[in-house]
C-alpha positions as CSV (number, residue, x, y, z in Angstrom):
1,M,0.0,0.0,0.0
2,D,1.2,3.5,-0.9
3,E,1.8,5.9,2.0
4,M,-0.8,8.6,1.5
5,L,-0.7,10.6,4.8
6,K,2.4,11.4,6.8
7,I,2.3,13.3,10.1
8,S,5.6,14.5,11.6
9,N,6.1,16.2,15.0
10,V,2.7,17.9,15.0
11,N,1.9,20.2,17.9
12,K,-1.3,22.1,18.4
13,I,-1.7,24.8,21.0
14,Y,-4.9,26.6,21.9
15,K,-4.8,30.1,23.5
16,V,-7.1,29.9,26.5
17,N,-6.6,33.5,27.6
18,K,-4.0,36.2,27.5
19,N,-1.6,34.5,29.9
20,E,-2.6,30.8,29.5
21,N,-2.2,28.3,26.6
22,F,-3.4,24.7,26.3
23,Q,-1.4,22.2,24.3
24,A,-3.8,19.7,22.7
25,L,-1.3,17.7,20.7
26,H,2.3,16.8,21.6
27,N,4.8,15.8,18.8
28,I,2.4,13.6,17.0
29,S,4.1,11.5,14.3
30,V,2.3,8.8,12.4
31,S,1.6,7.8,8.8
32,F,-1.3,6.1,7.0
33,S,-1.6,4.4,3.6
34,S,-4.4,4.1,1.1
35,G,-6.7,1.2,1.7
36,E,-6.5,1.3,5.5
37,L,-9.5,1.5,7.8
38,V,-8.0,3.3,10.8
39,S,-9.7,3.9,14.1
40,I,-8.3,6.7,16.3
41,V,-9.5,6.1,19.8
42,G,-9.3,7.9,23.1
43,E,-11.3,9.5,25.8
44,S,-13.0,12.9,25.4
45,G,-10.4,15.6,25.4
46,S,-7.6,13.3,24.4
47,G,-7.0,15.3,21.2
48,K,-8.3,12.8,18.6
49,S,-10.9,15.3,17.1
50,T,-8.2,18.0,17.0
51,L,-6.0,15.7,15.0
52,M,-8.8,15.0,12.6
53,N,-9.5,18.7,12.1
54,L,-5.8,19.1,11.2
55,I,-5.8,16.2,8.8
56,G,-9.1,17.4,7.2
57,G,-7.6,20.9,6.6
58,L,-10.2,22.6,8.8
59,D,-7.5,23.9,11.1
60,S,-4.1,25.1,9.8
61,D,-2.8,26.6,13.0
62,F,-0.2,24.0,14.1
63,T,3.5,23.3,14.0
64,G,5.1,20.3,12.4
65,D,4.2,18.7,9.1
66,I,1.1,17.0,7.7
67,I,1.9,15.7,4.2
68,V,-0.9,14.3,2.0
69,S,0.2,12.9,-1.4
70,G,3.3,15.0,-1.3
71,E,1.5,18.3,-0.3
72,N,2.4,19.8,3.1
73,L,-0.9,21.2,4.6
74,R,1.0,23.7,6.8
75,K,2.3,25.4,3.7
76,L,-1.0,25.7,1.9
77,T,-2.8,29.0,1.5
78,D,-6.5,29.3,2.5
79,K,-7.6,28.8,-1.1
80,E,-5.4,25.7,-1.5
81,L,-6.8,24.3,1.7
82,D,-10.4,24.9,0.3
83,K,-9.4,23.0,-2.8
84,Y,-7.8,20.2,-0.7
85,R,-11.0,19.8,1.3
86,K,-13.0,19.8,-1.9
87,D,-10.9,17.3,-3.9
88,K,-9.1,15.0,-1.4
89,V,-11.1,14.8,1.8
90,G,-14.7,13.7,2.6
91,F,-16.2,14.2,6.1
92,V,-18.8,12.0,7.8
93,F,-20.1,13.4,11.1
94,Q,-21.7,11.8,14.1
95,S,-24.7,14.2,13.9
96,F,-24.8,13.7,10.1
97,N,-24.8,17.5,9.5
98,L,-27.3,17.3,6.7
99,I,-29.0,20.6,5.6
100,S,-32.6,20.1,6.6
101,H,-34.3,22.2,3.9
102,L,-32.5,20.5,1.0
103,S,-33.6,17.2,-0.4
104,I,-31.4,14.1,-0.1
105,L,-30.3,14.6,-3.7
106,D,-29.4,18.2,-3.1
107,N,-27.5,17.4,0.1
108,V,-25.3,14.9,-1.8
109,T,-24.8,17.1,-4.8
110,L,-23.8,20.1,-2.7
111,A,-20.1,19.6,-3.2
112,L,-20.7,19.3,-7.0
113,T,-22.7,22.5,-6.9
114,L,-19.6,24.2,-5.3
115,S,-17.7,22.8,-8.3
116,N,-20.1,24.2,-10.8
117,V,-21.0,20.8,-12.3
118,S,-23.9,20.7,-14.7
119,E,-27.3,19.7,-13.4
120,K,-27.5,16.6,-15.5
121,E,-24.1,15.3,-14.3
122,K,-24.8,16.1,-10.7
123,V,-28.0,14.1,-10.7
124,E,-26.4,11.2,-12.5
125,R,-23.4,11.0,-10.2
126,A,-25.4,11.5,-7.0
127,T,-28.0,8.9,-8.1
128,N,-25.3,6.3,-8.7
129,I,-23.6,6.9,-5.3
130,L,-26.9,6.8,-3.4
131,K,-27.7,3.6,-5.1
132,L,-24.4,2.2,-3.8
133,V,-25.4,3.0,-0.2
134,G,-29.0,1.7,-0.7
135,L,-30.9,5.0,-0.9
136,E,-31.8,5.2,-4.6
137,S,-35.5,5.4,-3.7
138,Q,-35.1,8.3,-1.2
139,L,-33.8,11.1,-3.6
140,K,-36.6,13.6,-3.1
141,K,-37.1,13.1,0.6
142,K,-35.9,15.6,3.2
143,P,-33.4,14.5,6.0
144,T,-36.2,14.7,8.6
145,Q,-38.0,11.9,6.8
146,L,-35.1,9.4,7.2
147,S,-33.9,7.2,10.0
148,G,-30.5,7.7,11.7
149,G,-28.9,5.0,9.6
150,Q,-30.3,6.4,6.4
151,K,-29.0,9.9,7.3
152,Q,-25.5,8.6,7.9
153,R,-25.6,6.8,4.5
154,V,-26.5,10.2,2.9
155,A,-23.6,11.7,4.8
156,I,-21.3,9.0,3.4
157,A,-22.6,9.5,-0.1
158,R,-22.0,13.3,0.2
159,A,-18.4,12.5,1.4
160,L,-17.8,10.3,-1.6
161,I,-19.4,12.4,-4.3
162,N,-16.1,14.2,-5.3
163,N,-14.1,11.0,-5.1
164,P,-11.8,12.0,-2.3
165,D,-8.6,10.1,-1.3
166,I,-9.4,10.3,2.4
167,I,-12.6,9.8,4.3
168,I,-12.7,11.2,7.8
169,A,-15.6,9.8,9.9
170,D,-16.0,11.5,13.3
171,E,-17.9,9.1,15.6
172,P,-19.8,7.8,12.6
173,T,-21.9,5.4,14.6
174,G,-22.2,7.4,17.9
175,S,-25.9,8.0,17.5
176,L,-26.9,4.7,15.9
177,D,-28.2,1.4,17.3
178,T,-26.2,-1.8,17.0
179,S,-27.8,-3.1,13.9
180,T,-27.5,0.2,12.0
181,T,-23.9,0.6,13.3
182,M,-22.8,-2.6,11.7
183,Q,-24.4,-1.6,8.4
184,I,-22.5,1.8,8.4
185,L,-19.3,0.1,9.4
186,K,-19.7,-2.4,6.5
187,I,-20.0,0.5,4.0
188,L,-17.0,2.3,5.4
189,K,-15.0,-1.0,5.3
190,E,-16.0,-1.5,1.6
191,I,-14.9,2.1,0.9
192,A,-11.5,1.4,2.5
193,D,-11.1,-1.8,0.6
194,S,-11.8,0.0,-2.6
195,G,-8.4,1.8,-2.0
196,K,-9.3,4.9,0.0
197,L,-7.9,5.9,3.3
198,V,-10.8,5.8,5.9
199,I,-10.0,7.3,9.3
200,M,-12.6,7.0,12.0
201,V,-12.5,8.9,15.3
202,T,-14.3,6.9,17.9
203,H,-14.3,5.8,21.5
204,S,-16.2,2.6,20.7
205,E,-14.4,-0.7,21.0
206,K,-16.9,-2.3,18.7
207,V,-16.0,0.2,15.9
208,A,-12.3,-0.2,16.6
209,S,-12.6,-4.0,16.4
210,V,-13.6,-3.9,12.7
211,S,-10.7,-1.6,11.7
212,S,-7.5,-2.7,10.1
213,R,-5.5,-0.5,12.4
214,V,-6.1,1.2,15.8
215,V,-4.3,4.3,17.0
216,E,-4.8,5.3,20.6
217,I,-4.4,8.9,21.8
218,A,-4.2,10.0,25.4
219,D,-3.5,13.6,26.6
220,G,-2.5,14.6,23.1
221,R,0.1,11.8,22.6
222,I,-0.1,8.6,20.7
223,V,0.2,5.8,23.3
224,S,-0.4,2.8,21.0
225,D,-0.6,2.0,17.3
226,H,-1.3,-1.6,16.3
227,K,-2.8,-3.4,13.3
228,N,-5.8,-5.8,13.6
229,E,-4.4,-9.2,12.5
230,N,-7.9,-10.5,12.0
231,Y,-8.8,-7.8,9.5
232,K,-9.6,-9.2,6.1
233,K,-10.1,-7.2,3.0
234,D,-13.3,-7.5,1.1
235,S,-13.0,-8.4,-2.6
236,D,-16.2,-6.5,-3.4
237,K,-15.6,-4.0,-6.2
238,T,-18.6,-1.8,-5.5
239,F,-16.8,1.4,-4.5
240,K,-13.9,0.8,-6.8
241,E,-16.4,1.7,-9.6
242,V,-16.8,5.1,-8.1
243,K,-13.2,5.8,-8.3
244,K,-13.0,4.8,-12.0
245,K,-15.9,7.0,-13.0
246,E,-15.3,10.1,-11.0
247,K,-12.9,12.9,-11.9
248,K,-11.3,15.7,-10.0
249,L,-12.9,19.1,-10.4
250,K,-11.3,22.5,-10.7
251,Q,-14.2,24.8,-11.3
252,N,-15.8,26.9,-8.5
253,L,-19.3,28.0,-7.5
254,S,-20.8,30.2,-10.2
255,Y,-23.1,33.1,-9.5
256,W,-26.0,31.3,-11.1
257,S,-25.5,28.2,-8.9
258,A,-25.2,30.4,-5.8
259,I,-28.5,32.1,-6.7
260,K,-30.2,28.7,-7.1
261,L,-28.8,27.5,-3.8
262,S,-29.8,30.7,-2.2
263,F,-33.4,30.3,-3.5
264,H,-33.6,26.9,-1.8
265,N,-32.3,28.5,1.4
266,M,-34.8,31.3,1.2
267,W,-37.7,29.0,0.4
268,A,-37.0,27.0,3.5
269,S,-37.8,30.2,5.5
270,K,-40.3,31.6,3.1
271,T,-42.6,33.2,5.6
272,K,-39.8,35.1,7.3
273,N,-38.3,36.2,4.0
274,F,-41.6,37.2,2.5
275,L,-42.5,39.4,5.5
276,M,-39.0,41.0,5.3
277,A,-39.5,41.6,1.6
278,F,-42.9,43.1,2.2
279,G,-41.5,45.4,4.8
280,V,-38.9,46.6,2.3
281,A,-41.6,46.8,-0.4
282,I,-43.5,49.5,1.5
283,G,-40.4,51.7,1.2
284,I,-39.9,50.9,-2.5
285,G,-43.5,51.4,-3.2
286,S,-43.5,54.7,-1.5
287,L,-40.4,55.8,-3.5
288,L,-42.1,54.8,-6.7
289,L,-45.3,56.6,-5.7
290,M,-43.4,59.8,-4.8
291,M,-41.6,59.8,-8.1
292,C,-44.9,59.5,-9.9
293,F,-46.3,62.3,-7.8
294,S,-43.3,64.5,-8.5
295,S,-43.4,63.9,-12.2
296,G,-47.2,64.2,-12.2
297,I,-47.1,67.7,-10.7
298,T,-44.3,68.7,-13.1
299,D,-46.3,67.4,-16.1
300,F,-49.4,69.1,-14.9
301,I,-47.7,72.5,-14.6
302,T,-45.9,72.1,-17.9
303,S,-49.0,71.0,-19.8
304,T,-51.1,73.7,-18.2
305,M,-48.6,76.4,-19.2
306,K,-48.2,75.0,-22.7
307,S,-52.0,74.9,-23.2
308,Y,-52.2,78.6,-22.5
309,S,-49.0,79.9,-24.1
310,D,-46.7,79.1,-27.0
311,P,-43.4,77.6,-25.8
312,T,-41.6,79.0,-28.8
313,I,-42.1,82.6,-27.7
314,V,-39.8,84.0,-25.1
315,T,-40.6,87.1,-23.1
316,V,-38.0,89.5,-21.8
317,S,-39.1,92.3,-19.5
318,K,-37.3,94.9,-17.5
319,S,-37.3,94.1,-13.7
320,M,-39.4,96.3,-11.5
321,D,-38.0,97.5,-8.1
322,Y,-40.8,97.6,-5.6
323,G,-38.5,98.9,-2.8
324,D,-39.5,102.5,-3.1
325,M,-43.2,101.7,-3.1
326,F,-43.0,100.2,0.4
327,T,-41.0,103.2,1.8
328,G,-43.4,105.7,0.4
329,G,-41.2,106.8,-2.5
330,G,-43.5,105.8,-5.2
331,I,-42.8,103.4,-8.1
332,E,-42.0,103.7,-11.7
333,I,-42.5,101.1,-14.5
334,P,-39.1,100.5,-16.1
335,L,-39.3,100.9,-19.9
336,F,-37.1,100.0,-22.8
337,D,-35.8,102.9,-24.9
338,A,-37.9,104.0,-27.8
339,E,-35.1,103.6,-30.3
340,G,-34.6,99.8,-29.6
341,E,-30.9,100.0,-28.8
342,E,-31.3,98.2,-25.5
343,I,-33.1,95.2,-26.9
344,G,-30.6,95.2,-29.8
345,Q,-27.8,94.6,-27.3
346,I,-29.7,91.9,-25.5
347,V,-30.3,90.1,-28.9
348,E,-26.6,90.3,-29.6
349,G,-25.9,88.6,-26.3
350,I,-28.5,86.0,-26.9
351,N,-27.1,85.1,-30.3
352,A,-23.6,84.9,-28.9
353,Y,-24.9,82.5,-26.2
354,L,-26.7,80.4,-28.7
355,T,-23.6,80.1,-30.9
356,E,-21.5,79.1,-28.0
357,N,-24.0,76.4,-27.1
358,G,-24.0,74.8,-30.6
359,F,-27.1,76.3,-32.2
360,D,-26.7,77.0,-35.9
361,E,-27.1,80.3,-37.7
362,S,-30.7,79.7,-38.7
363,E,-31.8,79.5,-35.1
364,L,-30.4,83.0,-34.2
365,I,-32.6,85.9,-33.4
366,T,-33.3,88.8,-35.9
367,D,-35.4,91.9,-35.8
368,K,-38.1,89.9,-37.6
369,N,-38.4,87.7,-34.5
370,L,-39.1,90.6,-32.2
371,S,-42.4,92.2,-31.2
372,P,-42.9,94.8,-28.4
373,G,-45.4,94.7,-25.6
374,F,-46.6,96.7,-22.6
375,N,-47.5,95.1,-19.3
376,M,-48.5,96.9,-16.1
377,M,-49.3,95.5,-12.7
378,T,-51.5,98.1,-10.9
379,F,-50.9,99.5,-7.4
380,P,-53.6,101.4,-5.5
381,G,-52.8,105.1,-5.4
382,I,-49.7,104.7,-7.7
383,L,-50.5,102.9,-10.9
384,T,-54.2,102.3,-11.5
385,A,-56.6,101.0,-14.1
386,H,-60.2,100.2,-13.9
387,I,-63.3,99.8,-16.1
388,E,-66.6,101.5,-15.6
389,Y,-70.1,100.3,-16.8
390,D,-73.5,101.6,-15.9
391,L,-75.0,98.3,-14.7
392,D,-78.3,99.7,-13.5
393,G,-78.7,102.2,-16.4
394,D,-79.3,105.3,-14.1
395,G,-76.6,107.3,-15.8
396,I,-74.5,107.5,-12.6
397,I,-71.4,105.4,-12.2
398,S,-71.3,104.2,-8.6
399,D,-68.3,102.5,-6.9
400,E,-70.0,99.1,-7.4
401,E,-70.0,99.9,-11.1
402,K,-66.2,100.3,-11.2
403,L,-63.9,97.2,-11.5
404,S,-60.3,97.6,-10.6
405,I,-57.9,95.9,-13.0
406,T,-55.0,93.9,-11.5
407,Y,-52.9,93.7,-14.7
408,L,-53.0,95.6,-18.0
409,Y,-51.5,93.7,-20.9
410,T,-51.1,94.4,-24.5
411,T,-52.2,91.1,-26.0
412,P,-49.2,88.7,-25.9
413,P,-48.5,86.9,-29.2
414,Y,-48.5,83.5,-27.6
415,Y,-52.3,83.8,-26.8
416,T,-54.3,82.2,-29.6
417,E,-57.9,81.0,-30.3
418,T,-57.3,78.1,-27.9
419,N,-57.4,80.6,-25.0
420,L,-60.8,81.9,-25.9
421,V,-63.7,81.1,-23.6
422,E,-66.2,83.2,-25.5
423,G,-66.3,85.9,-28.2
424,E,-63.5,86.6,-30.7
425,M,-59.7,86.9,-30.6
426,S,-59.6,90.6,-31.7
427,T,-58.3,93.8,-30.1
428,S,-56.8,95.5,-33.2
429,E,-59.6,98.0,-33.6
430,G,-59.7,99.1,-30.0
431,G,-61.6,96.2,-28.7
432,I,-60.6,94.7,-25.4
433,M,-60.5,91.2,-23.9
434,L,-60.9,90.3,-20.2
435,T,-60.4,87.2,-18.1
436,P,-63.4,85.2,-16.8
437,S,-63.5,87.2,-13.6
438,I,-65.5,89.8,-15.6
439,Y,-68.5,87.4,-15.3
440,N,-68.7,88.3,-11.6
441,F,-68.9,92.0,-12.4
442,F,-71.7,91.7,-15.0
443,G,-73.6,89.0,-13.1
444,E,-76.1,87.3,-15.4
445,E,-75.4,89.7,-18.3
446,N,-73.2,88.5,-21.1
447,P,-70.2,90.9,-21.1
448,V,-69.2,90.1,-24.8
449,G,-70.2,93.0,-27.0
450,K,-70.5,95.5,-24.1
451,S,-68.7,98.8,-24.3
452,V,-67.0,99.9,-21.1
453,K,-64.9,102.9,-20.1
454,V,-61.3,102.1,-19.4
455,V,-59.5,104.5,-17.1
456,I,-55.7,104.3,-16.8
457,N,-53.3,106.3,-14.6
458,F,-49.8,105.8,-15.7
459,D,-46.6,107.8,-15.2
460,G,-48.6,110.7,-13.9
461,T,-50.9,110.7,-17.0
462,E,-54.6,109.6,-16.7
463,F,-56.3,108.8,-19.9
464,T,-59.5,107.0,-20.8
465,I,-60.4,104.6,-23.6
466,G,-64.1,104.7,-24.7
467,N,-66.3,107.4,-23.2
468,E,-69.6,106.3,-24.8
469,I,-71.9,103.3,-24.3
470,D,-71.5,102.3,-28.0
471,S,-67.8,103.1,-28.3
472,T,-66.0,100.6,-30.5
473,E,-62.7,101.6,-28.8
474,S,-63.7,99.8,-25.6
475,K,-65.9,97.1,-26.8
476,I,-65.4,93.7,-25.0
477,T,-64.7,91.3,-27.9
478,G,-63.8,88.2,-26.0
479,I,-63.2,86.4,-22.7
480,M,-59.7,84.9,-22.3
481,D,-58.8,81.9,-20.2
482,T,-55.2,82.4,-19.2
483,S,-54.6,79.6,-16.6
484,V,-53.3,81.0,-13.3
485,F,-54.6,84.5,-14.2
486,S,-58.2,83.5,-15.0
487,S,-59.5,84.5,-11.6
488,M,-57.9,87.9,-11.7
489,P,-59.4,91.0,-13.4
490,I,-57.0,91.4,-16.3
491,I,-57.5,93.5,-19.4
492,Y,-55.9,92.8,-22.8
493,I,-55.5,95.6,-25.4
494,D,-53.8,95.8,-28.8
495,Y,-50.3,97.2,-28.4
496,D,-50.3,99.7,-31.3
497,F,-53.8,100.9,-30.3
498,F,-52.8,101.3,-26.6
499,M,-49.5,103.1,-27.4
500,S,-51.3,105.5,-29.8
501,K,-53.7,106.4,-27.0
502,F,-51.0,106.8,-24.5
503,T,-48.9,109.1,-26.9
504,E,-52.1,111.1,-27.6
505,Y,-52.6,111.9,-23.9
506,S,-49.0,112.1,-22.7
507,K,-47.4,113.7,-25.7
508,K,-44.4,111.3,-25.1
509,P,-43.0,108.6,-27.4
510,A,-44.3,105.1,-26.7
511,Q,-41.8,102.9,-24.9
512,P,-42.4,99.1,-24.4
513,T,-41.9,97.3,-21.1
514,T,-41.5,93.9,-22.8
515,Y,-40.3,92.3,-25.9
516,Y,-41.5,88.9,-27.3
517,I,-39.0,86.8,-29.1
518,K,-40.2,84.1,-31.6
519,T,-37.9,81.1,-31.7
520,Q,-37.4,78.1,-33.9
521,S,-38.1,75.5,-31.2
522,E,-38.6,74.9,-27.5
523,E,-34.9,74.0,-27.2
524,V,-33.9,77.5,-28.4
525,S,-36.5,79.0,-26.1
526,S,-35.0,77.1,-23.1
527,A,-31.5,78.3,-24.0
528,I,-32.7,81.9,-24.3
529,N,-34.5,81.7,-21.0
530,R,-31.3,80.4,-19.3
531,Y,-29.4,83.4,-20.7
532,I,-32.0,85.9,-19.6
533,S,-31.9,84.5,-16.1
534,T,-28.2,85.5,-15.9
535,L,-28.9,89.1,-16.9
536,E,-29.3,91.7,-14.1
537,G,-32.3,93.9,-14.4
538,Y,-34.3,91.6,-16.8
539,T,-36.9,88.9,-16.3
540,G,-38.9,86.5,-18.4
541,S,-42.7,86.4,-18.6
542,I,-44.9,86.4,-15.5
543,E,-46.3,83.1,-16.7
544,E,-42.8,81.7,-16.9
545,G,-42.0,83.1,-13.5
546,L,-45.0,81.5,-12.0
547,A,-44.3,78.2,-13.8
548,S,-40.8,78.3,-12.4
549,M,-42.1,79.1,-8.9
550,F,-44.7,76.3,-9.1
551,Q,-42.0,74.0,-10.5
552,S,-39.7,74.8,-7.6
553,M,-42.5,74.1,-5.2
554,A,-43.2,70.8,-6.9
555,D,-39.5,69.9,-6.8
556,T,-39.3,70.8,-3.1
557,I,-42.4,68.7,-2.4
558,G,-41.1,65.9,-4.6
559,T,-37.7,66.0,-2.9
560,S,-39.3,66.0,0.6
561,L,-41.4,63.0,-0.4
562,V,-38.4,61.2,-1.7
563,I,-36.5,62.0,1.5
564,L,-39.3,60.5,3.5
565,S,-39.2,57.4,1.3
566,A,-35.4,57.3,1.8
567,I,-35.9,57.2,5.5
568,S,-38.3,54.3,5.1
569,L,-35.7,52.6,2.9
570,F,-33.0,53.2,5.5
571,V,-35.1,51.5,8.1
572,S,-35.7,48.6,5.6
573,A,-32.0,48.3,5.1
574,I,-31.4,48.0,8.8
575,M,-34.1,45.3,8.9
576,I,-32.4,43.4,6.2
577,L,-29.1,43.6,7.9
578,V,-30.5,42.4,11.2
579,V,-32.5,39.5,9.6
580,M,-29.5,38.4,7.5
581,Y,-27.2,38.6,10.5
582,M,-29.6,36.4,12.5
583,S,-29.7,34.1,9.6
584,V,-25.9,33.7,9.7
585,S,-26.1,32.9,13.4
586,E,-28.9,30.3,12.8
587,R,-27.0,28.7,10.0
588,T,-23.6,28.6,11.5
589,K,-23.4,24.8,11.4
590,E,-24.5,24.8,7.8
591,I,-21.7,27.2,7.0
592,G,-19.3,24.8,8.7
593,V,-20.6,21.9,6.6
594,L,-20.1,23.9,3.4
595,K,-16.5,24.7,4.4
596,S,-15.8,21.1,5.3
597,I,-16.7,20.1,1.7
598,G,-14.5,22.7,0.2
599,A,-16.5,26.0,0.0
600,R,-14.2,29.0,-0.3
601,K,-14.8,32.2,1.7
602,K,-15.8,33.7,-1.7
603,D,-18.4,30.9,-2.1
604,I,-19.9,31.5,1.3
605,H,-20.0,35.3,0.7
606,R,-21.5,34.7,-2.8
607,I,-24.3,32.5,-1.3
608,F,-25.3,35.0,1.3
609,S,-24.9,37.9,-1.2
610,S,-27.2,36.0,-3.6
611,E,-29.8,35.7,-0.8
612,S,-29.6,39.5,-0.3
613,F,-30.0,40.0,-4.1
614,L,-33.1,37.7,-4.1
615,V,-34.5,39.6,-1.1
616,G,-34.0,42.9,-3.0
617,L,-35.5,41.5,-6.2
618,L,-38.6,40.1,-4.3
619,S,-38.9,43.4,-2.4
620,G,-38.7,45.4,-5.6
621,L,-41.4,43.3,-7.3
622,C,-43.6,43.5,-4.2
623,G,-42.9,47.3,-4.1
624,L,-44.2,47.6,-7.7
625,A,-47.4,45.8,-6.8
626,V,-47.8,48.0,-3.7
627,A,-47.2,51.2,-5.7
628,G,-49.6,50.1,-8.5
629,F,-52.4,49.4,-6.0
630,L,-51.8,52.7,-4.1
631,M,-51.7,54.7,-7.4
632,L,-55.0,53.2,-8.5
633,V,-56.7,54.0,-5.1
634,I,-55.2,57.5,-5.0
635,Y,-56.1,58.2,-8.7
636,I,-59.8,57.2,-8.1
637,I,-60.0,59.3,-4.9
638,L,-58.4,62.4,-6.4
639,I,-60.4,62.2,-9.6
640,N,-63.6,62.0,-7.6
641,L,-62.7,64.7,-5.1
642,V,-60.8,67.4,-7.2
643,G,-61.2,66.2,-10.8
644,I,-57.5,65.8,-11.4
645,A,-54.8,63.3,-10.4
646,P,-51.3,64.6,-10.8
647,L,-49.7,61.1,-11.2
648,S,-47.3,60.5,-14.1
649,F,-45.6,57.2,-14.8
650,R,-42.4,56.8,-16.7
651,W,-41.4,53.5,-18.3
652,Y,-38.0,53.5,-16.4
653,Y,-39.5,54.1,-12.9
654,P,-39.9,50.3,-12.2
655,F,-36.3,49.7,-13.2
656,I,-35.2,52.5,-10.8
657,A,-37.3,51.0,-8.0
658,L,-36.0,47.5,-8.6
659,G,-32.4,48.8,-8.8
660,V,-32.7,50.7,-5.6
661,S,-34.3,47.7,-3.9
662,V,-31.5,45.3,-5.1
663,V,-28.7,47.7,-4.3
664,I,-30.0,48.4,-0.7
665,S,-30.5,44.7,-0.1
666,I,-27.0,43.8,-1.4
667,L,-25.4,46.6,0.6
668,S,-27.3,45.6,3.7
669,G,-26.2,42.0,3.3
670,L,-22.5,42.7,2.8
671,Y,-21.6,42.6,6.5
672,P,-23.6,39.4,7.3
673,A,-22.1,37.8,4.2
674,S,-18.6,38.8,5.2
675,K,-19.2,37.5,8.7
676,A,-20.4,34.2,7.3
677,A,-17.3,33.9,5.1
678,R,-15.0,34.6,8.0
679,L,-16.4,32.0,10.3
680,D,-14.0,29.4,11.6
681,P,-15.1,25.9,10.2
682,V,-14.1,24.0,13.4
683,E,-16.1,26.4,15.6
684,S,-19.0,26.4,13.2
685,L,-19.3,22.6,13.2
686,R,-19.3,22.6,17.0
687,R,-22.3,24.9,17.1
688,E,-25.5,23.3,18.1
């Protein structure tokens, strides 16, 4: 027989505390050959299990040499020891150490899963070995459905699956009855007779009596080593067939195999994992809902503004300083010069900005793109405008028959027929248009077609438009719906007509407060608006300012909602971390088993990280369902209560939600996965 295992002057010392050590093994020197069935016997605490852990590569902290097939275990790296346990050693434990939530077939194929063997080959090889130990009919059962002897046969099949050179059996019959003990010993003897080295750790004389060799240890020293002269090799070739067919494997656990294994692990605790996923799903659903709310409000504001104005027209106005008004110093409306030099300089700056930002020459602004306007916000006692109409027909205009105007506008070019509520879109012949608030002034009378007197006090000049009942200069031609301004009393007059009247009364040249710039596209408009926002003393349109204000409010609300969702997600992340950490503690022995069959630290980390990934994926999917349900409920409630539901869904939102869920889960699982990977295999296997 070939010498397979040689142990020379091995010492093992455990650190008890800071000042005290315990030496478990003293200068152990012994060698074993293939084909031997060796029993290492001794009392509890004699050091026999410690020696087995060293031989099995579970513990590498020793002095001396353990040489297996020419390899010195003391000189191997952690990765090389993992490979050694996977390829050259098979463990059979007293308590079987089967993973309860896996089937018999999956328990046996576990080592092959770690080696990334194909499903077909795994099933074929495991079925053949289970047939050899008499369990071919038990493949789909769980360990809890088997007797003690059957469980130990499964453990033996698992130890054999990768065709190791050495089988280490730690008290393999310690929990079995006499009849079952003899059946297990017969199998182990057949394995040894097939050419493998089988080492049994035992304190049973009955077990030792069937061995080919008995090594006795006491107080960490070998006190006897003798062969059993009555031992006879069996000529049965059963387990020799295993050695011929099997081959050593070099591949490692793949991510896909880790995910499948993790799915089995999660399914075993499906109630706990589903509740955890549902808890995370509430946070994910809230995040998705908040994103839909935020985009819904934005879309509502944008669509509302676009429905009342042309996005390809940019407004540039001179900023008004209200400071003097509040200190009693009065207020003046800032005007552009009558010659147009000021707007010309602004256009030059706009064109330079557009050129710098990649817009071509055809998109630049020319004089043909410009049209002037006059806008005035009224202030009691300073700048005023009102309309008068003899509602009761007594020829006397009372205070109740005067309507103060909030804004006076020359009709903006971006208002079109779509803004009409009633009447015609015409002010060029002196007609005026008003917002729907005029209905409140006229009561049941239809204001369209009525002639009113318009009184304006501007820049110290008071002038009127339309002094007679049938005046065409002040005839109401239409009612304008202008979104946020619709509830305010606002008057719209043709620019040329208004300026001619003002010049007539003031004897001053007309000067605009505003210019409208017609652009090629919304992209050009956006660029110009960005440029105007950098100019001191100039602003965009009031509509644009309001839209910007509402958008800022929407963004603030949306951000606040997302922050609230983030807090929920943070709590969810803590929950995942705690549950995964507890899972590591509960499955410590399972981790020890995985390490005993060759699982690398990377494999253990990958298994637990995969579980985190699956939790995140499940949480994300549940979150989508939660968000979908909540959005439907909220949509129905809002539509019935207020008539609108500012919820907008983007196709990429589910992917963002799933991504956030998976990332949070994986990050939360990093520490538990690292802890699991770092667990000491010897300590893990001792955990009950």
